[in-house]
PDB file of N, CA, C and O in Angstrom, chain B, residues numbered from 101:
ATOM      1  N   MET B 101     120.643  33.615  40.972  1.00  0.00           N
ATOM      2  CA  MET B 101     120.158  34.816  40.115  1.00  0.00           C
ATOM      3  C   MET B 101     118.921  34.266  39.602  1.00  0.00           C
ATOM      4  O   MET B 101     118.023  35.108  39.640  1.00  0.00           O
ATOM      5  N   THR B 102     118.522  33.024  39.085  1.00  0.00           N
ATOM      6  CA  THR B 102     117.636  32.896  38.148  1.00  0.00           C
ATOM      7  C   THR B 102     116.470  32.133  39.214  1.00  0.00           C
ATOM      8  O   THR B 102     115.478  31.619  38.697  1.00  0.00           O
ATOM      9  N   THR B 103     116.637  32.098  40.600  1.00  0.00           N
ATOM     10  CA  THR B 103     115.705  31.452  41.498  1.00  0.00           C
ATOM     11  C   THR B 103     115.176  33.132  42.085  1.00  0.00           C
ATOM     12  O   THR B 103     114.048  33.075  42.574  1.00  0.00           O
ATOM     13  N   ILE B 104     115.534  33.954  42.099  1.00  0.00           N
ATOM     14  CA  ILE B 104     115.267  35.108  42.462  1.00  0.00           C
ATOM     15  C   ILE B 104     114.323  35.532  41.545  1.00  0.00           C
ATOM     16  O   ILE B 104     113.147  35.712  41.863  1.00  0.00           O
ATOM     17  N   ALA B 105     114.783  35.716  40.357  1.00  0.00           N
ATOM     18  CA  ALA B 105     113.491  36.059  39.007  1.00  0.00           C
ATOM     19  C   ALA B 105     112.470  35.180  38.969  1.00  0.00           C
ATOM     20  O   ALA B 105     111.413  35.531  38.445  1.00  0.00           O
ATOM     21  N   LEU B 106     112.619  33.834  39.542  1.00  0.00           N
ATOM     22  CA  LEU B 106     111.543  33.036  39.263  1.00  0.00           C
ATOM     23  C   LEU B 106     110.555  33.377  40.403  1.00  0.00           C
ATOM     24  O   LEU B 106     109.370  33.652  40.215  1.00  0.00           O
ATOM     25  N   LEU B 107     111.090  33.335  41.449  1.00  0.00           N
ATOM     26  CA  LEU B 107     110.260  34.051  42.844  1.00  0.00           C
ATOM     27  C   LEU B 107     109.798  35.281  42.296  1.00  0.00           C
ATOM     28  O   LEU B 107     108.593  35.163  42.077  1.00  0.00           O
ATOM     29  N   ALA B 108     110.171  36.287  42.011  1.00  0.00           N
ATOM     30  CA  ALA B 108     109.671  37.306  41.889  1.00  0.00           C
ATOM     31  C   ALA B 108     108.175  37.349  40.646  1.00  0.00           C
ATOM     32  O   ALA B 108     107.055  37.796  40.895  1.00  0.00           O
ATOM     33  N   SER B 109     108.698  36.679  39.223  1.00  0.00           N
ATOM     34  CA  SER B 109     107.535  36.770  38.299  1.00  0.00           C
ATOM     35  C   SER B 109     106.592  35.588  38.866  1.00  0.00           C
ATOM     36  O   SER B 109     105.549  35.627  38.213  1.00  0.00           O
ATOM     37  N   LEU B 110     106.544  34.530  39.845  1.00  0.00           N
ATOM     38  CA  LEU B 110     105.869  33.989  40.610  1.00  0.00           C
ATOM     39  C   LEU B 110     104.662  34.834  41.504  1.00  0.00           C
ATOM     40  O   LEU B 110     103.466  34.549  41.540  1.00  0.00           O
ATOM     41  N   THR B 111     105.370  35.985  42.224  1.00  0.00           N
ATOM     42  CA  THR B 111     105.062  36.124  42.915  1.00  0.00           C
ATOM     43  C   THR B 111     103.832  37.414  42.417  1.00  0.00           C
ATOM     44  O   THR B 111     102.823  37.691  43.064  1.00  0.00           O
ATOM     45  N   ALA B 112     104.205  37.972  41.286  1.00  0.00           N
ATOM     46  CA  ALA B 112     103.620  38.954  40.319  1.00  0.00           C
ATOM     47  C   ALA B 112     102.142  38.397  39.879  1.00  0.00           C
ATOM     48  O   ALA B 112     101.016  38.895  39.881  1.00  0.00           O
ATOM     49  N   LEU B 113     102.747  36.983  39.459  1.00  0.00           N
ATOM     50  CA  LEU B 113     101.470  36.158  38.793  1.00  0.00           C
ATOM     51  C   LEU B 113     100.465  35.512  39.806  1.00  0.00           C
ATOM     52  O   LEU B 113      99.343  35.048  39.600  1.00  0.00           O
ATOM     53  N   GLY B 114     101.254  35.627  41.055  1.00  0.00           N
ATOM     54  CA  GLY B 114     100.130  35.391  42.031  1.00  0.00           C
ATOM     55  C   GLY B 114      98.999  36.409  42.843  1.00  0.00           C
ATOM     56  O   GLY B 114      97.887  36.256  43.349  1.00  0.00           O
ATOM     57  N   TYR B 115      99.771  37.305  42.693  1.00  0.00           N
ATOM     58  CA  TYR B 115      99.195  38.744  42.679  1.00  0.00           C
ATOM     59  C   TYR B 115      98.020  39.154  41.895  1.00  0.00           C
ATOM     60  O   TYR B 115      96.988  39.714  42.261  1.00  0.00           O
ATOM     61  N   ALA B 116      98.458  38.694  40.567  1.00  0.00           N
ATOM     62  CA  ALA B 116      97.703  39.177  39.510  1.00  0.00           C
ATOM     63  C   ALA B 116      96.286  38.106  39.497  1.00  0.00           C
ATOM     64  O   ALA B 116      95.151  38.540  39.298  1.00  0.00           O
ATOM     65  N   ALA B 117      96.469  37.252  39.644  1.00  0.00           N
ATOM     66  CA  ALA B 117      95.576  35.933  39.713  1.00  0.00           C
ATOM     67  C   ALA B 117      94.436  36.316  41.321  1.00  0.00           C
ATOM     68  O   ALA B 117      93.270  35.922  41.331  1.00  0.00           O
ATOM     69  N   TRP B 118      94.959  36.997  42.367  1.00  0.00           N
ATOM     70  CA  TRP B 118      94.161  37.317  43.884  1.00  0.00           C
ATOM     71  C   TRP B 118      93.754  38.330  43.045  1.00  0.00           C
ATOM     72  O   TRP B 118      92.652  38.073  42.559  1.00  0.00           O
ATOM     73  N   TYR B 119      94.220  39.388  42.685  1.00  0.00           N
ATOM     74  CA  TYR B 119      93.140  40.540  42.230  1.00  0.00           C
ATOM     75  C   TYR B 119      92.222  40.213  41.214  1.00  0.00           C
ATOM     76  O   TYR B 119      91.155  40.810  41.362  1.00  0.00           O
ATOM     77  N   LEU B 120      92.271  39.411  40.155  1.00  0.00           N
ATOM     78  CA  LEU B 120      91.476  38.839  39.064  1.00  0.00           C
ATOM     79  C   LEU B 120      90.541  38.100  39.908  1.00  0.00           C
ATOM     80  O   LEU B 120      89.494  38.096  39.262  1.00  0.00           O
ATOM     81  N   ILE B 121      90.370  37.526  40.907  1.00  0.00           N
ATOM     82  CA  ILE B 121      89.580  36.536  41.483  1.00  0.00           C
ATOM     83  C   ILE B 121      88.770  37.824  42.615  1.00  0.00           C
ATOM     84  O   ILE B 121      87.554  38.014  42.621  1.00  0.00           O
ATOM     85  N   LEU B 122      89.568  38.432  43.322  1.00  0.00           N
ATOM     86  CA  LEU B 122      89.121  39.498  43.870  1.00  0.00           C
ATOM     87  C   LEU B 122      88.032  40.441  43.000  1.00  0.00           C
ATOM     88  O   LEU B 122      86.905  40.783  43.360  1.00  0.00           O
ATOM     89  N   CYS B 123      88.563  40.679  42.036  1.00  0.00           N
ATOM     90  CA  CYS B 123      87.600  41.621  41.030  1.00  0.00           C
ATOM     91  C   CYS B 123      86.222  41.014  40.571  1.00  0.00           C
ATOM     92  O   CYS B 123      85.194  41.660  40.368  1.00  0.00           O
ATOM     93  N   ILE B 124      86.391  39.635  40.441  1.00  0.00           N
ATOM     94  CA  ILE B 124      84.924  38.585  40.215  1.00  0.00           C
ATOM     95  C   ILE B 124      83.973  38.820  41.481  1.00  0.00           C
ATOM     96  O   ILE B 124      82.863  39.352  41.499  1.00  0.00           O
ATOM     97  N   VAL B 125      84.555  38.395  42.307  1.00  0.00           N
ATOM     98  CA  VAL B 125      83.932  38.312  43.325  1.00  0.00           C
ATOM     99  C   VAL B 125      83.476  39.749  44.362  1.00  0.00           C
ATOM    100  O   VAL B 125      82.408  39.898  44.957  1.00  0.00           O
ATOM    101  N   ALA B 126      84.292  40.398  44.342  1.00  0.00           N
ATOM    102  CA  ALA B 126      83.525  41.882  45.217  1.00  0.00           C
ATOM    103  C   ALA B 126      83.969  43.036  43.948  1.00  0.00           C
ATOM    104  O   ALA B 126      85.053  43.586  44.143  1.00  0.00           O
ATOM    105  N   PRO B 127      83.255  43.418  42.740  1.00  0.00           N
ATOM    106  CA  PRO B 127      83.632  44.077  41.898  1.00  0.00           C
ATOM    107  C   PRO B 127      84.004  45.547  42.182  1.00  0.00           C
ATOM    108  O   PRO B 127      84.752  46.313  41.574  1.00  0.00           O
ATOM    109  N   TRP B 128      82.969  45.768  43.712  1.00  0.00           N
ATOM    110  CA  TRP B 128      82.956  47.053  44.352  1.00  0.00           C
ATOM    111  C   TRP B 128      84.144  47.164  45.544  1.00  0.00           C
ATOM    112  O   TRP B 128      84.485  46.415  46.459  1.00  0.00           O
ATOM    113  N   GLY B 129      84.678  48.708  44.985  1.00  0.00           N
ATOM    114  CA  GLY B 129      85.723  48.943  46.313  1.00  0.00           C
ATOM    115  C   GLY B 129      85.246  50.130  46.991  1.00  0.00           C
ATOM    116  O   GLY B 129      84.119  50.591  46.805  1.00  0.00           O
ATOM    117  N   ARG B 130      86.195  50.674  47.860  1.00  0.00           N
ATOM    118  CA  ARG B 130      85.842  51.897  48.817  1.00  0.00           C
ATOM    119  C   ARG B 130      86.448  52.980  47.546  1.00  0.00           C
ATOM    120  O   ARG B 130      87.391  52.868  46.762  1.00  0.00           O
ATOM    121  N   CYS B 131      85.472  53.999  47.757  1.00  0.00           N
ATOM    122  CA  CYS B 131      85.776  55.872  47.247  1.00  0.00           C
ATOM    123  C   CYS B 131      87.313  55.925  47.557  1.00  0.00           C
ATOM    124  O   CYS B 131      87.788  55.790  48.685  1.00  0.00           O
ATOM    125  N   ARG B 132      88.048  56.144  46.374  1.00  0.00           N
ATOM    126  CA  ARG B 132      89.186  56.921  46.973  1.00  0.00           C
ATOM    127  C   ARG B 132      89.212  57.967  47.881  1.00  0.00           C
ATOM    128  O   ARG B 132      89.749  58.001  48.988  1.00  0.00           O
ATOM    129  N   ARG B 133      88.461  58.970  47.193  1.00  0.00           N
ATOM    130  CA  ARG B 133      88.277  60.462  47.585  1.00  0.00           C
ATOM    131  C   ARG B 133      87.695  60.665  49.211  1.00  0.00           C
ATOM    132  O   ARG B 133      87.970  61.435  50.132  1.00  0.00           O
ATOM    133  N   CYS B 134      86.832  59.640  49.035  1.00  0.00           N
ATOM    134  CA  CYS B 134      85.803  59.984  50.411  1.00  0.00           C
ATOM    135  C   CYS B 134      86.179  58.823  51.804  1.00  0.00           C
ATOM    136  O   CYS B 134      85.752  58.821  52.959  1.00  0.00           O
ATOM    137  N   ARG B 135      87.238  57.819  51.035  1.00  0.00           N
ATOM    138  CA  ARG B 135      87.472  56.096  51.658  1.00  0.00           C
ATOM    139  C   ARG B 135      86.518  55.582  52.098  1.00  0.00           C
ATOM    140  O   ARG B 135      86.614  55.063  53.210  1.00  0.00           O
ATOM    141  N   GLY B 136      85.121  55.538  51.308  1.00  0.00           N
ATOM    142  CA  GLY B 136      83.860  54.876  51.590  1.00  0.00           C
ATOM    143  C   GLY B 136      82.866  55.835  52.896  1.00  0.00           C
ATOM    144  O   GLY B 136      82.009  55.322  53.615  1.00  0.00           O
ATOM    145  N   ARG B 137      83.152  56.835  52.909  1.00  0.00           N
ATOM    146  CA  ARG B 137      82.422  57.571  54.090  1.00  0.00           C
ATOM    147  C   ARG B 137      81.330  58.063  53.536  1.00  0.00           C
ATOM    148  O   ARG B 137      80.383  58.180  54.314  1.00  0.00           O
ATOM    149  N   ARG B 138      81.123  58.449  52.249  1.00  0.00           N
ATOM    150  CA  ARG B 138      80.280  59.278  51.599  1.00  0.00           C
ATOM    151  C   ARG B 138      80.325  60.756  51.525  1.00  0.00           C
ATOM    152  O   ARG B 138      79.623  61.481  50.821  1.00  0.00           O
ATOM    153  N   ASN B 139      81.270  61.097  52.369  1.00  0.00           N
ATOM    154  CA  ASN B 139      81.312  62.383  52.130  1.00  0.00           C
ATOM    155  C   ASN B 139      82.688  62.675  52.529  1.00  0.00           C
ATOM    156  O   ASN B 139      83.505  61.843  52.923  1.00  0.00           O
ATOM    157  N   HIS B 140      82.912  64.242  52.358  1.00  0.00           N
ATOM    158  CA  HIS B 140      84.702  64.489  52.359  1.00  0.00           C
ATOM    159  C   HIS B 140      84.606  66.427  52.490  1.00  0.00           C
ATOM    160  O   HIS B 140      83.943  67.280  51.899  1.00  0.00           O
ATOM    161  N   ARG B 141      85.824  66.466  53.769  1.00  0.00           N
ATOM    162  CA  ARG B 141      85.551  67.629  53.691  1.00  0.00           C
ATOM    163  C   ARG B 141      85.999  68.901  52.569  1.00  0.00           C
ATOM    164  O   ARG B 141      86.601  68.506  51.570  1.00  0.00           O
ATOM    165  N   THR B 142      85.805  70.015  52.651  1.00  0.00           N
ATOM    166  CA  THR B 142      85.619  70.839  51.778  1.00  0.00           C
ATOM    167  C   THR B 142      87.104  71.583  51.964  1.00  0.00           C
ATOM    168  O   THR B 142      87.891  71.092  52.774  1.00  0.00           O
ATOM    169  N   ALA B 143      87.439  72.649  51.282  1.00  0.00           N
ATOM    170  CA  ALA B 143      88.717  73.848  51.853  1.00  0.00           C
ATOM    171  C   ALA B 143      88.002  74.400  52.821  1.00  0.00           C
ATOM    172  O   ALA B 143      88.692  74.086  53.791  1.00  0.00           O
ATOM    173  N   ILE B 144      87.095  75.009  53.252  1.00  0.00           N
ATOM    174  CA  ILE B 144      86.599  75.751  54.507  1.00  0.00           C
ATOM    175  C   ILE B 144      86.097  75.097  55.899  1.00  0.00           C
ATOM    176  O   ILE B 144      85.772  75.685  56.930  1.00  0.00           O
ATOM    177  N   GLY B 145      86.136  73.288  55.547  1.00  0.00           N
ATOM    178  CA  GLY B 145      86.059  72.776  56.446  1.00  0.00           C
ATOM    179  C   GLY B 145      84.386  71.951  56.565  1.00  0.00           C
ATOM    180  O   GLY B 145      84.195  70.970  57.284  1.00  0.00           O
ATOM    181  N   THR B 146      83.376  72.560  55.756  1.00  0.00           N
ATOM    182  CA  THR B 146      82.484  71.739  55.666  1.00  0.00           C
ATOM    183  C   THR B 146      82.183  70.377  54.994  1.00  0.00           C
ATOM    184  O   THR B 146      82.951  69.894  54.161  1.00  0.00           O
ATOM    185  N   ARG B 147      81.202  69.864  55.329  1.00  0.00           N
ATOM    186  CA  ARG B 147      80.991  68.296  54.576  1.00  0.00           C
ATOM    187  C   ARG B 147      80.064  68.627  53.490  1.00  0.00           C
ATOM    188  O   ARG B 147      79.034  69.291  53.606  1.00  0.00           O
ATOM    189  N   ARG B 148      80.676  67.939  52.099  1.00  0.00           N
ATOM    190  CA  ARG B 148      79.563  67.626  51.426  1.00  0.00           C
ATOM    191  C   ARG B 148      79.664  66.592  50.809  1.00  0.00           C
ATOM    192  O   ARG B 148      80.760  66.043  50.919  1.00  0.00           O
ATOM    193  N   ASP B 149      78.552  65.859  49.876  1.00  0.00           N
ATOM    194  CA  ASP B 149      78.865  64.628  49.141  1.00  0.00           C
ATOM    195  C   ASP B 149      79.758  64.452  48.348  1.00  0.00           C
ATOM    196  O   ASP B 149      80.050  65.386  47.601  1.00  0.00           O
ATOM    197  N   CYS B 150      80.492  63.169  48.258  1.00  0.00           N
ATOM    198  CA  CYS B 150      81.402  63.169  47.446  1.00  0.00           C
ATOM    199  C   CYS B 150      81.072  63.167  46.004  1.00  0.00           C
ATOM    200  O   CYS B 150      80.262  62.342  45.581  1.00  0.00           O
ATOM    201  N   ARG B 151      81.662  64.068  45.173  1.00  0.00           N
ATOM    202  CA  ARG B 151      81.292  63.867  43.273  1.00  0.00           C
ATOM    203  C   ARG B 151      82.015  62.744  42.855  1.00  0.00           C
ATOM    204  O   ARG B 151      81.484  62.398  41.800  1.00  0.00           O
ATOM    205  N   ARG B 152      82.958  61.975  43.120  1.00  0.00           N
ATOM    206  CA  ARG B 152      83.175  60.682  42.316  1.00  0.00           C
ATOM    207  C   ARG B 152      82.784  60.002  42.791  1.00  0.00           C
ATOM    208  O   ARG B 152      82.754  59.047  42.015  1.00  0.00           O
ATOM    209  N   CYS B 153      82.212  59.624  44.040  1.00  0.00           N
ATOM    210  CA  CYS B 153      81.339  58.428  43.833  1.00  0.00           C
ATOM    211  C   CYS B 153      79.753  58.450  44.010  1.00  0.00           C
ATOM    212  O   CYS B 153      78.980  57.521  44.241  1.00  0.00           O
ATOM    213  N   GLU B 154      79.465  60.140  43.783  1.00  0.00           N
ATOM    214  CA  GLU B 154      78.209  60.327  43.903  1.00  0.00           C
ATOM    215  C   GLU B 154      77.485  60.514  44.879  1.00  0.00           C
ATOM    216  O   GLU B 154      76.296  60.776  44.694  1.00  0.00           O
ATOM    217  N   GLY B 155      78.078  60.418  46.317  1.00  0.00           N
ATOM    218  CA  GLY B 155      77.593  60.096  47.834  1.00  0.00           C
ATOM    219  C   GLY B 155      77.522  58.693  47.993  1.00  0.00           C
ATOM    220  O   GLY B 155      77.369  58.494  49.198  1.00  0.00           O
ATOM    221  N   THR B 156      77.554  57.686  47.417  1.00  0.00           N
ATOM    222  CA  THR B 156      77.448  56.246  47.692  1.00  0.00           C
ATOM    223  C   THR B 156      78.805  55.538  48.750  1.00  0.00           C
ATOM    224  O   THR B 156      78.607  54.801  49.716  1.00  0.00           O
ATOM    225  N   GLY B 157      79.851  55.895  48.361  1.00  0.00           N
ATOM    226  CA  GLY B 157      80.872  55.436  48.765  1.00  0.00           C
ATOM    227  C   GLY B 157      81.762  54.356  48.269  1.00  0.00           C
ATOM    228  O   GLY B 157      82.846  53.954  48.694  1.00  0.00           O
ATOM    229  N   ARG B 158      81.061  54.003  47.305  1.00  0.00           N
ATOM    230  CA  ARG B 158      81.719  52.875  46.138  1.00  0.00           C
ATOM    231  C   ARG B 158      81.790  53.090  45.091  1.00  0.00           C
ATOM    232  O   ARG B 158      80.966  53.872  44.617  1.00  0.00           O
ATOM    233  N   ARG B 159      82.845  52.477  44.207  1.00  0.00           N
ATOM    234  CA  ARG B 159      83.634  52.843  43.191  1.00  0.00           C
ATOM    235  C   ARG B 159      83.802  51.177  42.379  1.00  0.00           C
ATOM    236  O   ARG B 159      84.084  50.177  43.039  1.00  0.00           O
ATOM    237  N   VAL B 160      83.612  51.152  41.149  1.00  0.00           N
ATOM    238  CA  VAL B 160      84.248  49.976  40.420  1.00  0.00           C
ATOM    239  C   VAL B 160      85.667  49.645  40.150  1.00  0.00           C
ATOM    240  O   VAL B 160      86.230  50.205  39.208  1.00  0.00           O
ATOM    241  N   ARG B 161      86.284  48.808  40.871  1.00  0.00           N
ATOM    242  CA  ARG B 161      87.609  48.410  40.475  1.00  0.00           C
ATOM    243  C   ARG B 161      87.825  48.598  39.012  1.00  0.00           C
ATOM    244  O   ARG B 161      87.046  48.486  38.065  1.00  0.00           O
ATOM    245  N   ILE B 162      89.344  48.975  39.090  1.00  0.00           N
ATOM    246  CA  ILE B 162      89.978  49.059  37.746  1.00  0.00           C
ATOM    247  C   ILE B 162      89.764  47.609  37.113  1.00  0.00           C
ATOM    248  O   ILE B 162      88.968  47.440  36.189  1.00  0.00           O
ATOM    249  N   GLY B 163      90.567  46.511  37.697  1.00  0.00           N
ATOM    250  CA  GLY B 163      90.320  45.411  37.060  1.00  0.00           C
ATOM    251  C   GLY B 163      89.133  44.887  36.540  1.00  0.00           C
ATOM    252  O   GLY B 163      89.202  44.059  35.632  1.00  0.00           O
ATOM    253  N   ARG B 164      88.005  45.265  37.003  1.00  0.00           N
ATOM    254  CA  ARG B 164      86.611  44.845  36.623  1.00  0.00           C
ATOM    255  C   ARG B 164      86.345  45.764  35.168  1.00  0.00           C
ATOM    256  O   ARG B 164      85.969  45.264  34.108  1.00  0.00           O
ATOM    257  N   ARG B 165      86.609  47.084  35.373  1.00  0.00           N
ATOM    258  CA  ARG B 165      86.701  47.812  34.159  1.00  0.00           C
ATOM    259  C   ARG B 165      87.358  47.502  33.080  1.00  0.00           C
ATOM    260  O   ARG B 165      86.886  47.730  31.966  1.00  0.00           O
ATOM    261  N   ILE B 166      88.451  46.980  33.250  1.00  0.00           N
ATOM    262  CA  ILE B 166      89.264  46.070  32.208  1.00  0.00           C
ATOM    263  C   ILE B 166      88.703  44.787  31.692  1.00  0.00           C
ATOM    264  O   ILE B 166      88.934  44.241  30.613  1.00  0.00           O
ATOM    265  N   ALA B 167      87.879  44.386  32.721  1.00  0.00           N
ATOM    266  CA  ALA B 167      87.239  42.769  32.379  1.00  0.00           C
ATOM    267  C   ALA B 167      85.935  43.280  31.256  1.00  0.00           C
ATOM    268  O   ALA B 167      85.696  42.764  30.164  1.00  0.00           O
ATOM    269  N   GLU B 168      85.332  44.238  31.786  1.00  0.00           N
ATOM    270  CA  GLU B 168      84.200  44.680  31.010  1.00  0.00           C
ATOM    271  C   GLU B 168      84.526  45.286  29.910  1.00  0.00           C
ATOM    272  O   GLU B 168      83.736  45.090  28.986  1.00  0.00           O
ATOM    273  N   TYR B 169      85.605  46.098  29.639  1.00  0.00           N
ATOM    274  CA  TYR B 169      86.248  46.310  28.247  1.00  0.00           C
ATOM    275  C   TYR B 169      86.489  45.597  27.551  1.00  0.00           C
ATOM    276  O   TYR B 169      86.456  45.927  26.366  1.00  0.00           O
ATOM    277  N   ILE B 170      86.950  43.908  28.011  1.00  0.00           N
ATOM    278  CA  ILE B 170      88.046  43.145  26.885  1.00  0.00           C
ATOM    279  C   ILE B 170      86.684  42.139  26.763  1.00  0.00           C
ATOM    280  O   ILE B 170      86.561  41.791  25.589  1.00  0.00           O
ATOM    281  N   ARG B 171      85.785  41.655  27.503  1.00  0.00           N
ATOM    282  CA  ARG B 171      84.746  40.623  27.667  1.00  0.00           C
ATOM    283  C   ARG B 171      83.885  40.838  25.806  1.00  0.00           C
ATOM    284  O   ARG B 171      83.543  39.779  25.279  1.00  0.00           O
ATOM    285  N   PRO B 172      83.721  41.662  25.306  1.00  0.00           N
ATOM    286  CA  PRO B 172      82.685  42.127  24.112  1.00  0.00           C
ATOM    287  C   PRO B 172      83.821  41.436  23.031  1.00  0.00           C
ATOM    288  O   PRO B 172      83.382  40.625  22.214  1.00  0.00           O
ATOM    289  N   ASP B 173      85.264  41.756  23.031  1.00  0.00           N
ATOM    290  CA  ASP B 173      86.029  41.228  21.947  1.00  0.00           C
ATOM    291  C   ASP B 173      86.073  39.846  22.138  1.00  0.00           C
ATOM    292  O   ASP B 173      85.606  39.103  21.275  1.00  0.00           O
ATOM    293  N   TYR B 174      86.571  39.411  23.152  1.00  0.00           N
ATOM    294  CA  TYR B 174      86.713  37.970  23.509  1.00  0.00           C
ATOM    295  C   TYR B 174      85.240  37.001  23.535  1.00  0.00           C
ATOM    296  O   TYR B 174      85.320  35.773  23.535  1.00  0.00           O
ATOM    297  N   ARG B 175      83.815  37.768  23.560  1.00  0.00           N
ATOM    298  CA  ARG B 175      82.862  37.103  22.721  1.00  0.00           C
ATOM    299  C   ARG B 175      82.930  36.949  21.501  1.00  0.00           C
ATOM    300  O   ARG B 175      82.999  35.835  20.982  1.00  0.00           O
ATOM    301  N   ALA B 176      82.922  37.918  20.930  1.00  0.00           N
ATOM    302  CA  ALA B 176      83.227  38.168  19.272  1.00  0.00           C
ATOM    303  C   ALA B 176      83.984  37.160  18.312  1.00  0.00           C
ATOM    304  O   ALA B 176      83.750  36.674  17.205  1.00  0.00           O
ATOM    305  N   GLY B 177      85.218  37.051  19.453  1.00  0.00           N
ATOM    306  CA  GLY B 177      85.838  36.257  19.127  1.00  0.00           C
ATOM    307  C   GLY B 177      85.755  34.743  18.910  1.00  0.00           C
ATOM    308  O   GLY B 177      86.415  34.085  18.106  1.00  0.00           O
ATOM    309  N   ASN B 178      85.018  34.397  19.595  1.00  0.00           N
ATOM    310  CA  ASN B 178      84.430  32.765  20.029  1.00  0.00           C
ATOM    311  C   ASN B 178      83.253  32.597  19.429  1.00  0.00           C
ATOM    312  O   ASN B 178      82.691  31.656  19.989  1.00  0.00           O
ATOM    313  N   ARG B 179      82.543  33.069  18.503  1.00  0.00           N
ATOM    314  CA  ARG B 179      81.680  32.879  17.701  1.00  0.00           C
ATOM    315  C   ARG B 179      81.820  31.974  16.552  1.00  0.00           C
ATOM    316  O   ARG B 179      80.885  31.827  15.764  1.00  0.00           O
TER     317      ARG B 179
END
């Protein structure tokens, strides 16, 4: 039973490390609403620029937002 818990926690730790590296290397991801296509279909079937990403097709990853939120506190604590 302990080996299963150890394996699960190592898997979760590995995934978190991979996501952290991904957020540092590539902070931009595809927009979830338009899926990176820069526009989406409306209810009546016409295409419009995506309001969520403002027509760029890109968004900032959640992990990058968290890192940017924590960074000033970390730097203030190390002065």
